[in-house]
PDB file as gemmi writes it, atoms N, CA and C in Angstrom:
CRYST1    1.000    1.000    1.000  90.00  90.00  90.00 P 1                      
ATOM      1  N   MET A   1      18.582 118.189  71.225  1.00  0.00           N  
ATOM      2  CA  MET A   1      18.516 117.427  69.997  1.00  0.00           C  
ATOM      3  C   MET A   1      17.056 117.026  69.778  1.00  0.00           C  
ATOM      4  N   ASN A   2      16.544 117.379  68.625  1.00  0.00           N  
ATOM      5  CA  ASN A   2      15.140 117.048  68.353  1.00  0.00           C  
ATOM      6  C   ASN A   2      15.021 115.604  67.869  1.00  0.00           C  
ATOM      7  N   GLU A   3      13.799 115.164  67.689  1.00  0.00           N  
ATOM      8  CA  GLU A   3      13.516 113.771  67.319  1.00  0.00           C  
ATOM      9  C   GLU A   3      14.145 113.393  65.974  1.00  0.00           C  
ATOM     10  N   GLN A   4      14.094 114.303  65.009  1.00  0.00           N  
ATOM     11  CA  GLN A   4      14.661 114.002  63.691  1.00  0.00           C  
ATOM     12  C   GLN A   4      16.185 113.833  63.785  1.00  0.00           C  
ATOM     13  N   ASP A   5      16.843 114.684  64.556  1.00  0.00           N  
ATOM     14  CA  ASP A   5      18.292 114.564  64.742  1.00  0.00           C  
ATOM     15  C   ASP A   5      18.662 113.234  65.414  1.00  0.00           C  
ATOM     16  N   LYS A   6      17.861 112.823  66.383  1.00  0.00           N  
ATOM     17  CA  LYS A   6      18.095 111.534  67.054  1.00  0.00           C  
ATOM     18  C   LYS A   6      17.947 110.378  66.065  1.00  0.00           C  
ATOM     19  N   GLN A   7      16.921 110.477  65.231  1.00  0.00           N  
ATOM     20  CA  GLN A   7      16.670 109.439  64.237  1.00  0.00           C  
ATOM     21  C   GLN A   7      17.828 109.364  63.236  1.00  0.00           C  
ATOM     22  N   ILE A   8      18.290 110.519  62.780  1.00  0.00           N  
ATOM     23  CA  ILE A   8      19.413 110.568  61.837  1.00  0.00           C  
ATOM     24  C   ILE A   8      20.666 109.989  62.486  1.00  0.00           C  
ATOM     25  N   SER A   9      20.938 110.385  63.705  1.00  0.00           N  
ATOM     26  CA  SER A   9      22.111 109.864  64.415  1.00  0.00           C  
ATOM     27  C   SER A   9      22.050 108.351  64.561  1.00  0.00           C  
ATOM     28  N   SER A  10      20.892 107.853  64.898  1.00  0.00           N  
ATOM     29  CA  SER A  10      20.710 106.412  65.047  1.00  0.00           C  
ATOM     30  C   SER A  10      20.937 105.683  63.719  1.00  0.00           C  
ATOM     31  N   LEU A  11      20.391 106.236  62.642  1.00  0.00           N  
ATOM     32  CA  LEU A  11      20.575 105.630  61.322  1.00  0.00           C  
ATOM     33  C   LEU A  11      22.040 105.671  60.890  1.00  0.00           C  
ATOM     34  N   VAL A  12      22.721 106.765  61.175  1.00  0.00           N  
ATOM     35  CA  VAL A  12      24.144 106.883  60.835  1.00  0.00           C  
ATOM     36  C   VAL A  12      24.951 105.834  61.595  1.00  0.00           C  
ATOM     37  N   ILE A  13      24.691 105.702  62.886  1.00  0.00           N  
ATOM     38  CA  ILE A  13      25.404 104.728  63.708  1.00  0.00           C  
ATOM     39  C   ILE A  13      25.148 103.308  63.199  1.00  0.00           C  
ATOM     40  N   ASN A  14      23.904 102.988  62.879  1.00  0.00           N  
ATOM     41  CA  ASN A  14      23.584 101.658  62.364  1.00  0.00           C  
ATOM     42  C   ASN A  14      24.284 101.386  61.031  1.00  0.00           C  
ATOM     43  N   SER A  15      24.282 102.382  60.167  1.00  0.00           N  
ATOM     44  CA  SER A  15      24.925 102.230  58.869  1.00  0.00           C  
ATOM     45  C   SER A  15      26.425 102.019  59.026  1.00  0.00           C  
ATOM     46  N   LEU A  16      27.045 102.829  59.881  1.00  0.00           N  
ATOM     47  CA  LEU A  16      28.482 102.680  60.118  1.00  0.00           C  
ATOM     48  C   LEU A  16      28.809 101.326  60.737  1.00  0.00           C  
ATOM     49  N   SER A  17      27.966 100.870  61.639  1.00  0.00           N  
ATOM     50  CA  SER A  17      28.175  99.556  62.262  1.00  0.00           C  
ATOM     51  C   SER A  17      28.106  98.442  61.223  1.00  0.00           C  
ATOM     52  N   ASP A  18      27.127  98.523  60.339  1.00  0.00           N  
ATOM     53  CA  ASP A  18      26.987  97.517  59.283  1.00  0.00           C  
ATOM     54  C   ASP A  18      28.203  97.522  58.360  1.00  0.00           C  
ATOM     55  N   LYS A  19      28.633  98.713  57.960  1.00  0.00           N  
ATOM     56  CA  LYS A  19      29.782  98.819  57.055  1.00  0.00           C  
ATOM     57  C   LYS A  19      31.055  98.307  57.725  1.00  0.00           C  
ATOM     58  N   LEU A  20      31.257  98.658  58.970  1.00  0.00           N  
ATOM     59  CA  LEU A  20      32.424  98.198  59.704  1.00  0.00           C  
ATOM     60  C   LEU A  20      32.416  96.677  59.839  1.00  0.00           C  
ATOM     61  N   SER A  21      31.266  96.135  60.129  1.00  0.00           N  
ATOM     62  CA  SER A  21      31.122  94.683  60.254  1.00  0.00           C  
ATOM     63  C   SER A  21      31.455  93.978  58.939  1.00  0.00           C  
ATOM     64  N   GLN A  22      30.948  94.519  57.836  1.00  0.00           N  
ATOM     65  CA  GLN A  22      31.221  93.927  56.529  1.00  0.00           C  
ATOM     66  C   GLN A  22      32.712  93.985  56.199  1.00  0.00           C  
ATOM     67  N   GLU A  23      33.347  95.109  56.471  1.00  0.00           N  
ATOM     68  CA  GLU A  23      34.776  95.251  56.183  1.00  0.00           C  
ATOM     69  C   GLU A  23      35.610  94.334  57.071  1.00  0.00           C  
ATOM     70  N   ALA A  24      35.222  94.198  58.332  1.00  0.00           N  
ATOM     71  CA  ALA A  24      35.941  93.303  59.238  1.00  0.00           C  
ATOM     72  C   ALA A  24      35.813  91.854  58.771  1.00  0.00           C  
ATOM     73  N   THR A  25      34.644  91.484  58.281  1.00  0.00           N  
ATOM     74  CA  THR A  25      34.437  90.133  57.757  1.00  0.00           C  
ATOM     75  C   THR A  25      35.312  89.896  56.530  1.00  0.00           C  
ATOM     76  N   LYS A  26      35.359  90.867  55.625  1.00  0.00           N  
ATOM     77  CA  LYS A  26      36.216  90.745  54.437  1.00  0.00           C  
ATOM     78  C   LYS A  26      37.677  90.606  54.836  1.00  0.00           C  
ATOM     79  N   ALA A  27      38.116  91.445  55.746  1.00  0.00           N  
ATOM     80  CA  ALA A  27      39.513  91.414  56.183  1.00  0.00           C  
ATOM     81  C   ALA A  27      39.854  90.074  56.820  1.00  0.00           C  
ATOM     82  N   SER A  28      38.965  89.553  57.631  1.00  0.00           N  
ATOM     83  CA  SER A  28      39.194  88.255  58.265  1.00  0.00           C  
ATOM     84  C   SER A  28      39.235  87.132  57.244  1.00  0.00           C  
ATOM     85  N   THR A  29      38.388  87.221  56.234  1.00  0.00           N  
ATOM     86  CA  THR A  29      38.385  86.220  55.171  1.00  0.00           C  
ATOM     87  C   THR A  29      39.702  86.246  54.410  1.00  0.00           C  
ATOM     88  N   PHE A  30      40.170  87.443  54.050  1.00  0.00           N  
ATOM     89  CA  PHE A  30      41.444  87.560  53.347  1.00  0.00           C  
ATOM     90  C   PHE A  30      42.603  87.064  54.209  1.00  0.00           C  
ATOM     91  N   GLU A  31      42.552  87.354  55.488  1.00  0.00           N  
ATOM     92  CA  GLU A  31      43.598  86.889  56.398  1.00  0.00           C  
ATOM     93  C   GLU A  31      43.618  85.364  56.458  1.00  0.00           C  
ATOM     94  N   ALA A  32      42.443  84.751  56.524  1.00  0.00           N  
ATOM     95  CA  ALA A  32      42.358  83.292  56.551  1.00  0.00           C  
ATOM     96  C   ALA A  32      42.872  82.684  55.250  1.00  0.00           C  
ATOM     97  N   LEU A  33      42.508  83.283  54.111  1.00  0.00           N  
ATOM     98  CA  LEU A  33      43.005  82.805  52.817  1.00  0.00           C  
ATOM     99  C   LEU A  33      44.520  82.930  52.740  1.00  0.00           C  
ATOM    100  N   TYR A  34      45.053  84.051  53.180  1.00  0.00           N  
ATOM    101  CA  TYR A  34      46.501  84.255  53.181  1.00  0.00           C  
ATOM    102  C   TYR A  34      47.180  83.196  54.042  1.00  0.00           C  
ATOM    103  N   THR A  35      46.653  82.970  55.231  1.00  0.00           N  
ATOM    104  CA  THR A  35      47.256  82.010  56.161  1.00  0.00           C  
ATOM    105  C   THR A  35      47.249  80.600  55.584  1.00  0.00           C  
ATOM    106  N   THR A  36      46.122  80.175  55.014  1.00  0.00           N  
ATOM    107  CA  THR A  36      46.063  78.824  54.452  1.00  0.00           C  
ATOM    108  C   THR A  36      46.981  78.695  53.252  1.00  0.00           C  
ATOM    109  N   ASN A  37      47.067  79.723  52.413  1.00  0.00           N  
ATOM    110  CA  ASN A  37      47.977  79.682  51.265  1.00  0.00           C  
ATOM    111  C   ASN A  37      49.436  79.656  51.711  1.00  0.00           C  
ATOM    112  N   ALA A  38      49.772  80.436  52.720  1.00  0.00           N  
ATOM    113  CA  ALA A  38      51.143  80.446  53.237  1.00  0.00           C  
ATOM    114  C   ALA A  38      51.513  79.081  53.807  1.00  0.00           C  
ATOM    115  N   MET A  39      50.591  78.448  54.500  1.00  0.00           N  
ATOM    116  CA  MET A  39      50.841  77.110  55.047  1.00  0.00           C  
ATOM    117  C   MET A  39      51.038  76.087  53.925  1.00  0.00           C  
ATOM    118  N   GLU A  40      50.220  76.184  52.887  1.00  0.00           N  
ATOM    119  CA  GLU A  40      50.339  75.266  51.759  1.00  0.00           C  
ATOM    120  C   GLU A  40      51.669  75.464  51.027  1.00  0.00           C  
ATOM    121  N   LEU A  41      52.052  76.721  50.818  1.00  0.00           N  
ATOM    122  CA  LEU A  41      53.335  76.991  50.171  1.00  0.00           C  
ATOM    123  C   LEU A  41      54.510  76.480  51.002  1.00  0.00           C  
ATOM    124  N   GLU A  42      54.419  76.634  52.304  1.00  0.00           N  
ATOM    125  CA  GLU A  42      55.470  76.129  53.186  1.00  0.00           C  
ATOM    126  C   GLU A  42      55.573  74.609  53.091  1.00  0.00           C  
ATOM    127  N   GLN A  43      54.440  73.946  53.016  1.00  0.00           N  
ATOM    128  CA  GLN A  43      54.428  72.492  52.879  1.00  0.00           C  
ATOM    129  C   GLN A  43      55.054  72.072  51.540  1.00  0.00           C  
ATOM    130  N   ILE A  44      54.707  72.774  50.467  1.00  0.00           N  
ATOM    131  CA  ILE A  44      55.277  72.484  49.151  1.00  0.00           C  
ATOM    132  C   ILE A  44      56.789  72.703  49.181  1.00  0.00           C  
ATOM    133  N   LYS A  45      57.221  73.777  49.813  1.00  0.00           N  
ATOM    134  CA  LYS A  45      58.648  74.076  49.918  1.00  0.00           C  
ATOM    135  C   LYS A  45      59.384  72.952  50.646  1.00  0.00           C  
ATOM    136  N   LYS A  46      58.812  72.464  51.743  1.00  0.00           N  
ATOM    137  CA  LYS A  46      59.436  71.379  52.504  1.00  0.00           C  
ATOM    138  C   LYS A  46      59.512  70.100  51.674  1.00  0.00           C  
ATOM    139  N   ILE A  47      58.468  69.836  50.907  1.00  0.00           N  
ATOM    140  CA  ILE A  47      58.462  68.642  50.051  1.00  0.00           C  
ATOM    141  C   ILE A  47      59.562  68.745  49.005  1.00  0.00           C  
ATOM    142  N   ILE A  48      59.664  69.893  48.354  1.00  0.00           N  
ATOM    143  CA  ILE A  48      60.689  70.094  47.320  1.00  0.00           C  
ATOM    144  C   ILE A  48      62.085  69.968  47.920  1.00  0.00           C  
ATOM    145  N   GLU A  49      62.288  70.573  49.071  1.00  0.00           N  
ATOM    146  CA  GLU A  49      63.608  70.545  49.697  1.00  0.00           C  
ATOM    147  C   GLU A  49      63.977  69.175  50.255  1.00  0.00           C  
ATOM    148  N   SER A  50      63.003  68.316  50.443  1.00  0.00           N  
ATOM    149  CA  SER A  50      63.283  67.001  51.024  1.00  0.00           C  
ATOM    150  C   SER A  50      63.824  66.003  50.000  1.00  0.00           C  
ATOM    151  N   ASP A  51      63.745  66.324  48.714  1.00  0.00           N  
ATOM    152  CA  ASP A  51      64.160  65.404  47.657  1.00  0.00           C  
ATOM    153  C   ASP A  51      65.082  66.139  46.693  1.00  0.00           C  
ATOM    154  N   GLU A  52      66.346  65.744  46.659  1.00  0.00           N  
ATOM    155  CA  GLU A  52      67.337  66.441  45.831  1.00  0.00           C  
ATOM    156  C   GLU A  52      66.982  66.419  44.347  1.00  0.00           C  
ATOM    157  N   GLU A  53      66.477  65.294  43.857  1.00  0.00           N  
ATOM    158  CA  GLU A  53      66.107  65.199  42.442  1.00  0.00           C  
ATOM    159  C   GLU A  53      64.949  66.149  42.129  1.00  0.00           C  
ATOM    160  N   LEU A  54      63.983  66.172  43.020  1.00  0.00           N  
ATOM    161  CA  LEU A  54      62.838  67.070  42.847  1.00  0.00           C  
ATOM    162  C   LEU A  54      63.290  68.527  42.935  1.00  0.00           C  
ATOM    163  N   LYS A  55      64.168  68.824  43.875  1.00  0.00           N  
ATOM    164  CA  LYS A  55      64.678  70.185  44.036  1.00  0.00           C  
ATOM    165  C   LYS A  55      65.435  70.626  42.782  1.00  0.00           C  
ATOM    166  N   SER A  56      66.245  69.725  42.239  1.00  0.00           N  
ATOM    167  CA  SER A  56      66.993  70.030  41.023  1.00  0.00           C  
ATOM    168  C   SER A  56      66.053  70.314  39.851  1.00  0.00           C  
ATOM    169  N   LYS A  57      65.023  69.494  39.706  1.00  0.00           N  
ATOM    170  CA  LYS A  57      64.047  69.692  38.635  1.00  0.00           C  
ATOM    171  C   LYS A  57      63.310  71.016  38.831  1.00  0.00           C  
ATOM    172  N   PHE A  58      62.942  71.316  40.060  1.00  0.00           N  
ATOM    173  CA  PHE A  58      62.274  72.573  40.365  1.00  0.00           C  
ATOM    174  C   PHE A  58      63.147  73.758  39.965  1.00  0.00           C  
ATOM    175  N   GLU A  59      64.422  73.719  40.338  1.00  0.00           N  
ATOM    176  CA  GLU A  59      65.344  74.808  40.008  1.00  0.00           C  
ATOM    177  C   GLU A  59      65.504  74.931  38.493  1.00  0.00           C  
ATOM    178  N   GLN A  60      65.532  73.789  37.784  1.00  0.00           N  
ATOM    179  CA  GLN A  60      65.649  73.812  36.325  1.00  0.00           C  
ATOM    180  C   GLN A  60      64.440  74.509  35.701  1.00  0.00           C  
ATOM    181  N   VAL A  61      63.258  74.128  36.126  1.00  0.00           N  
ATOM    182  CA  VAL A  61      62.026  74.710  35.581  1.00  0.00           C  
ATOM    183  C   VAL A  61      61.919  76.182  35.971  1.00  0.00           C  
ATOM    184  N   LYS A  62      62.284  76.488  37.198  1.00  0.00           N  
ATOM    185  CA  LYS A  62      62.260  77.888  37.648  1.00  0.00           C  
ATOM    186  C   LYS A  62      63.186  78.739  36.788  1.00  0.00           C  
ATOM    187  N   GLY A  63      64.359  78.204  36.469  1.00  0.00           N  
ATOM    188  CA  GLY A  63      65.299  78.917  35.612  1.00  0.00           C  
ATOM    189  C   GLY A  63      64.738  79.143  34.224  1.00  0.00           C  
ATOM    190  N   GLN A  64      64.076  78.137  33.686  1.00  0.00           N  
ATOM    191  CA  GLN A  64      63.471  78.278  32.362  1.00  0.00           C  
ATOM    192  C   GLN A  64      62.400  79.362  32.375  1.00  0.00           C  
ATOM    193  N   MET A  65      61.584  79.372  33.394  1.00  0.00           N  
ATOM    194  CA  MET A  65      60.499  80.346  33.485  1.00  0.00           C  
ATOM    195  C   MET A  65      61.050  81.749  33.730  1.00  0.00           C  
ATOM    196  N   THR A  66      62.097  81.860  34.511  1.00  0.00           N  
ATOM    197  CA  THR A  66      62.702  83.148  34.811  1.00  0.00           C  
ATOM    198  C   THR A  66      63.337  83.759  33.572  1.00  0.00           C  
ATOM    199  N   ASN A  67      63.853  82.913  32.696  1.00  0.00           N  
ATOM    200  CA  ASN A  67      64.509  83.391  31.482  1.00  0.00           C  
ATOM    201  C   ASN A  67      63.522  83.655  30.352  1.00  0.00           C  
ATOM    202  N   GLY A  68      62.254  83.730  30.655  1.00  0.00           N  
ATOM    203  CA  GLY A  68      61.256  84.075  29.657  1.00  0.00           C  
ATOM    204  C   GLY A  68      60.681  82.894  28.914  1.00  0.00           C  
ATOM    205  N   ASP A  69      61.155  81.688  29.185  1.00  0.00           N  
ATOM    206  CA  ASP A  69      60.623  80.494  28.541  1.00  0.00           C  
ATOM    207  C   ASP A  69      59.488  79.975  29.415  1.00  0.00           C  
ATOM    208  N   GLN A  70      58.287  80.467  29.175  1.00  0.00           N  
ATOM    209  CA  GLN A  70      57.141  80.137  30.015  1.00  0.00           C  
ATOM    210  C   GLN A  70      56.588  78.744  29.780  1.00  0.00           C  
ATOM    211  N   GLN A  71      56.992  78.088  28.696  1.00  0.00           N  
ATOM    212  CA  GLN A  71      56.509  76.746  28.428  1.00  0.00           C  
ATOM    213  C   GLN A  71      57.357  75.752  29.211  1.00  0.00           C  
ATOM    214  N   LEU A  72      56.693  74.830  29.856  1.00  0.00           N  
ATOM    215  CA  LEU A  72      57.406  73.814  30.607  1.00  0.00           C  
ATOM    216  C   LEU A  72      57.729  72.658  29.670  1.00  0.00           C  
ATOM    217  N   HIS A  73      59.006  72.307  29.590  1.00  0.00           N  
ATOM    218  CA  HIS A  73      59.437  71.215  28.739  1.00  0.00           C  
ATOM    219  C   HIS A  73      59.774  70.008  29.606  1.00  0.00           C  
ATOM    220  N   THR A  74      59.316  68.848  29.211  1.00  0.00           N  
ATOM    221  CA  THR A  74      59.666  67.642  29.946  1.00  0.00           C  
ATOM    222  C   THR A  74      60.896  67.036  29.317  1.00  0.00           C  
ATOM    223  N   SER A  75      61.796  66.610  30.156  1.00  0.00           N  
ATOM    224  CA  SER A  75      62.993  65.951  29.637  1.00  0.00           C  
ATOM    225  C   SER A  75      62.910  64.469  29.979  1.00  0.00           C  
ATOM    226  N   ASN A  76      63.237  63.651  29.043  1.00  0.00           N  
ATOM    227  CA  ASN A  76      63.179  62.211  29.257  1.00  0.00           C  
ATOM    228  C   ASN A  76      64.557  61.623  29.346  1.00  0.00           C  
TER     229      ASN A  76                                                      
END                                                                             
């Protein structure tokens, strides 16, 4: 292997290392975001399930949104 081939190989390895590092960082960031969001959703779910009145209101609003009524209406 001549000097130019060694230089090219070294540059290729460095470039691949940098790209792999960047992708691993992105993947770890997305994993952390997913984990924190999942934890927050679980906490919200527990809060809703802990109060029957709140759970009933949630189900009512969910039903309205599911049926195409995207506007939230407050009932007094």
